[in-house]
C-alpha positions in Angstrom: 0.0 0.0 0.0 2.7 2.4 1.0 4.6 1.5 -2.2 1.4 2.5 -4.3 1.1 5.9 -2.5 4.8 6.6 -3.0 4.4 5.9 -6.7 1.4 8.1 -7.0 3.2 10.9 -5.3 6.1 10.6 -7.5 3.8 10.7 -10.5 2.0 13.8 -9.3 5.2 15.6 -8.7 6.5 14.7 -12.2 3.3 15.8 -13.9 3.3 19.1 -11.9 6.9 19.8 -12.7 6.2 19.1 -16.4 3.2 21.4 -16.4 5.2 24.2 -14.7 8.1 23.8 -17.1 5.6 23.8 -20.1 3.7 26.8 -18.8 7.0 28.7 -18.1 8.4 27.9 -21.6 5.1 29.0 -23.4 5.0 32.2 -21.2 8.6 32.8 -22.3 7.9 32.1 -25.9 4.9 34.5 -25.8 6.7 37.2 -24.3 9.7 36.7 -26.6 7.4 36.6 -29.7 5.5 39.8 -28.5 8.9 41.5 -27.9 10.2 40.6 -31.4 7.0 41.8 -33.0 7.1 45.1 -31.0 10.8 45.6 -32.2 9.9 45.0 -35.7 7.1 47.6 -35.6 9.5 50.2 -33.8 12.1 49.5 -36.4 9.6 50.0 -39.3 8.5 53.3 -37.8 12.0 54.4 -37.4 12.8 53.5 -41.0 9.8 55.6 -42.2 10.8 58.4 -40.1 14.4 58.4 -41.1 13.8 58.0 -44.9 14.5 61.1 -46.9 11.6 61.5 -49.2 11.8 62.9 -52.5 8.9 65.2 -53.4 8.5 66.7 -56.9 6.8 70.0 -57.4 5.5 70.6 -61.0 4.7 74.1 -61.9 2.5 75.1 -64.9 5.7 76.5 -66.6 9.2 77.5 -65.7 10.7 80.8 -65.1 7.7 83.3 -64.3 8.2 85.1 -61.0 5.2 83.7 -59.3 6.6 80.1 -59.5 10.1 81.3 -58.7 8.7 82.9 -55.5 6.9 79.5 -54.6 10.0 77.6 -55.3 11.8 79.6 -52.6 9.1 78.5 -50.2 9.5 74.8 -51.1 13.2 75.0 -50.6 12.8 76.5 -47.2 10.3 73.6 -46.2 12.8 71.1 -47.6 15.5 72.3 -45.3 13.2 72.4 -42.2 11.8 69.1 -42.9 14.7 67.0 -44.1 13.2 66.1 -47.4 14.5 66.4 -50.9 12.4 68.7 -53.3 12.7 68.7 -57.0 11.0 71.8 -58.5 10.4 71.5 -62.1 7.9 72.4 -64.9 7.4 72.6 -68.7 9.1 75.5 -70.7 5.7 76.5 -71.9 2.2 76.3 -70.4 1.1 73.0 -72.3 -0.4 69.9 -70.7 1.4 67.5 -73.1 4.7 68.9 -72.1 3.7 68.8 -68.5 2.8 65.2 -68.9 6.4 64.5 -70.2 7.8 66.1 -67.1 5.8 63.9 -64.9 6.7 60.8 -66.9 10.4 61.7 -66.3 9.7 62.1 -62.5 8.1 58.6 -62.5 11.3 57.1 -64.0 13.1 58.8 -61.1 11.0 56.9 -58.6 10.0 60.0 -56.5 7.8 59.6 -53.5 5.2 62.3 -54.4 4.4 64.3 -57.2 2.5 67.7 -56.6 1.3 69.3 -59.8 -0.2 72.8 -60.8 -2.2 71.4 -63.7 -2.4 73.0 -66.9 -5.5 70.9 -67.7 -7.8 69.1 -65.3 -8.3 66.1 -67.4 -5.4 65.6 -69.9 -3.0 64.7 -67.1 -5.1 62.1 -65.5 -3.6 59.1 -67.6 0.0 60.0 -66.5 -0.8 60.6 -63.1 -2.7 57.4 -62.8 0.5 55.7 -64.0 2.3 57.5 -61.2 -0.2 56.2 -58.5 0.3 52.8 -60.0 4.0 53.1 -59.1 2.9 53.9 -55.5 3.8 57.7 -55.9 1.5 60.0 -54.0 -0.3 62.6 -56.2 -1.7 65.9 -54.9 -2.4 69.2 -56.7 -1.4 72.8 -55.7 -2.4 76.2 -57.2 -4.4 74.6 -60.0 -6.5 71.5 -59.7 -7.2 68.2 -61.4 -10.4 66.3 -61.7 -10.5 65.1 -58.1 -10.4 61.5 -59.1 -6.7 62.0 -60.1 -5.4 63.3 -56.8 -5.7 63.1 -53.0 -6.3 66.7 -52.3 -5.7 70.3 -53.5 -3.4 72.8 -51.8 -4.5 76.3 -52.4 -4.0 79.5 -50.4 -7.2 81.3 -51.0 -10.7 80.1 -51.7 -11.5 80.7 -55.4 -14.9 82.2 -54.6 -13.1 84.8 -52.4 -10.5 85.7 -55.1 -13.1 86.0 -57.9 -15.5 88.2 -55.9 -12.6 90.3 -54.5 -11.2 91.0 -58.0 -14.6 92.1 -59.2 -15.1 94.5 -56.3 -11.6 95.9 -56.8 -12.4 96.9 -60.4 -15.9 98.1 -59.5 -14.6 100.3 -56.6 -12.2 101.9 -58.9 -14.5 102.5 -61.9 -17.6 104.0 -60.2 -19.3 100.5 -60.6 -20.0 101.2 -64.3 -18.4 100.3 -67.8 -17.3 97.5 -69.8 -14.3 95.4 -68.9 -12.3 92.3 -70.2 -10.4 89.5 -68.5 -7.1 88.4 -69.6 -6.7 84.8 -68.2 -3.7 82.5 -68.1 -5.0 79.3 -69.8 -8.7 78.9 -70.5 -8.2 75.2 -69.7 -6.8 75.8 -66.2 -9.2 74.9 -63.4 -8.2 77.9 -61.2 -8.7 80.5 -63.9 -12.1 79.0 -64.7 -13.1 79.1 -60.9 -12.1 82.7 -60.7 -13.9 83.6 -63.8 -17.0 82.0 -62.6 -17.0 84.0 -59.3 -16.2 87.3 -61.1 -19.2 86.8 -63.2 -21.4 86.0 -60.3 -20.3 88.9 -58.3 -21.0 91.2 -61.2 -24.5 89.8 -61.8 -25.4 90.0 -58.2 -23.9 93.4 -57.4 -23.0 95.4 -60.4 -25.8 95.8 -62.9 -24.2 98.7 -64.6 -20.9 96.8 -65.5 -20.5 94.5 -68.5 -17.9 91.7 -69.3 -17.2 91.9 -73.1 -14.3 89.7 -73.6 -12.2 86.7 -72.0 -8.9 86.0 -73.8 -6.0 83.7 -72.8 -2.4 84.6 -72.3 -1.0 81.2 -71.7 1.0 83.0 -69.0 3.2 84.7 -71.5 4.0 88.3 -71.3 4.1 89.1 -75.0 0.8 87.3 -75.6 -0.8 89.2 -72.8 0.5 92.6 -74.1 -0.7 91.7 -77.7 -4.1 90.6 -76.4 -4.5 93.9 -74.4 -3.7 96.2 -77.4 -6.1 94.2 -79.6 -8.8 94.6 -77.1 -8.3 98.3 -76.5 -8.3 99.0 -80.3 -11.4 97.0 -80.9 -13.3 98.5 -77.9 -12.7 102.2 -77.4 -15.3 102.2 -74.5 -13.4 99.7 -72.4 -12.9 101.0 -68.8 -11.3 98.1 -67.0 -9.1 95.0 -67.3 -8.8 92.0 -64.9 -5.6 90.0 -65.2 -5.8 86.4 -64.0 -2.1 85.5 -64.6 0.8 87.1 -62.9 2.1 88.3 -66.2 -1.3 89.7 -67.5 -1.6 92.8 -65.2 1.9 94.2 -66.0 1.4 93.5 -69.8 -2.0 95.1 -69.8 -0.6 98.1 -67.7 2.2 98.6 -70.3 -0.3 98.5 -73.2 -2.7 101.0 -71.5 0.1 103.3 -70.7 1.5 103.3 -74.2 -1.9 103.8 -75.9 -2.4 106.9 -73.6 -5.4 105.4 -71.7 -4.0 105.8 -68.2 -6.9 106.9 -66.0 -9.4 105.8 -68.6 -8.9 102.1 -68.3 -8.2 100.6 -64.9 -6.0 97.5 -64.6 -6.5 95.1 -61.6 -5.8 91.5 -61.1 -3.4 88.8 -59.8 0.3 89.7 -59.9 3.3 90.2 -57.7 4.2 93.6 -56.2 7.6 93.6 -58.0 6.1 93.3 -61.4 3.5 96.0 -60.7 5.2 98.5 -58.5 6.0 101.0 -61.2 2.4 100.8 -62.7 0.8 101.1 -59.2 3.0 104.2 -58.5 2.2 105.7 -61.9 -1.5 105.2 -61.2 -2.0 102.9 -64.2 -3.2 100.2 -61.7 -5.0 101.2 -58.6 -4.5 98.0 -56.8 -3.1 94.6 -57.5 -3.9 91.3 -55.6 -2.2 88.2 -54.7 -1.1 86.0 -51.7 2.3 84.9 -50.5 3.6 82.4 -53.2 6.4 81.4 -50.8 3.8 80.4 -48.1 1.9 78.3 -50.6 5.2 76.6 -51.7 6.1 76.0 -48.0 2.7 74.6 -47.1 2.6 72.4 -50.2 5.9 70.6 -49.2 4.7 70.1 -45.5 1.5 68.6 -46.5 3.0 66.3 -49.1 5.4 65.0 -46.5 2.6 64.6 -44.0 0.7 62.6 -46.6 3.8 60.3 -47.2 3.8 59.7 -43.3 0.1 58.7 -43.5 -1.3 62.0 -42.2 -4.0 63.8 -44.0 -4.7 67.6 -43.5 -7.7 68.5 -41.4 -9.6 71.8 -40.7 -8.1 74.4 -38.3 -4.8 72.4 -38.3 -1.9 74.5 -37.1 1.1 74.3 -39.6 4.4 75.7 -38.3 5.6 78.8 -40.3 2.2 79.0 -42.0 -0.6 79.2 -39.4 -4.0 77.7 -39.3 -5.4 76.0 -42.4 -8.9 75.4 -43.5 -10.1 72.2 -45.2 -13.3 71.9 -46.9 -14.0 68.5 -48.6 -10.7 67.8 -50.1 -9.4 71.3 -50.6 -6.9 73.1 -48.4 -6.9 76.8 -48.2 -5.5 79.6 -45.8 -6.0 83.2 -45.5 -7.2 86.0 -47.5 -5.7 87.8 -50.6 -3.3 90.7 -50.1 -3.9 94.0 -51.9 -0.9 96.0 -53.0 -1.4 99.7 -53.4 0.7 102.9 -53.4 0.6 102.9 -49.8 2.0 99.4 -49.1 3.7 98.2 -52.1 7.3 99.0 -51.1 6.7 96.8 -48.0 6.8 93.7 -50.2 9.7 92.2 -52.2 8.6 89.2 -54.4 
């Protein structure tokens, strides 16, 4: 009997010891596996954080002052954020040439392409190709059809811009008379949005004003100058011009001055203070409007990097060196337009 009890005790002790050892081993294995998993996650996060992204910023065209100013902002952001920025664009405002620029960027395996679109639809195929190569696509300054990008980065709401420009012309022409618009490209989404809101503001508030012509300049100074001379010669009753490309107001102002129509034809629109300073001081243009291209460039790079980190912009988000941004649907905007006049134009240098 004692022998059976002893054997039973020995068996119980053996089984207990085995279970304890098994549990200890399983517990160790679980802890070990969890630790390895956590380490891998941390390493992956560190790899993402330490990677130097390459962000390509594509302008409508090279060399005009507006995009040169924006480029300065992108370079500043690149330095602050530790990313590489390629700022490029076609030699002329042409969607096919812009598509070729994008194809070259795809071959360079950039991480993001941010494009100011010359056409809202013609670039969709090439940008879809970019997305198929896991390249993030967003727009800035001038939009695509929304199916072709993540979101648009814009400084000022197009409605505010359009209505503001109409008010600027009306307030300097006694709210009467005929006027013309010199746009950049008639295919560009931003120009079309501004024109839509200029017309709406005119219809709603200025019954004695009439829009008689809309002509493209393709963001070319000589083209804008020739278009203005043609309009002024064709319509001697013209009392105002709204330029919707940074080169359009200075070109229009030059033509107005040369044809002896200073004071009779008011030139307003979107341009830089440096391009318009002389014409403002000589009373050819009472006011010119824009925003900070540098700030737009800076914000664009910040939001592109955030997207690569998996972070989307949100309303009332605070961006360092920029301020609060607004987000409506998938469009980012910030601030109000700036008016440059005789009183303040010398305070700005871009």
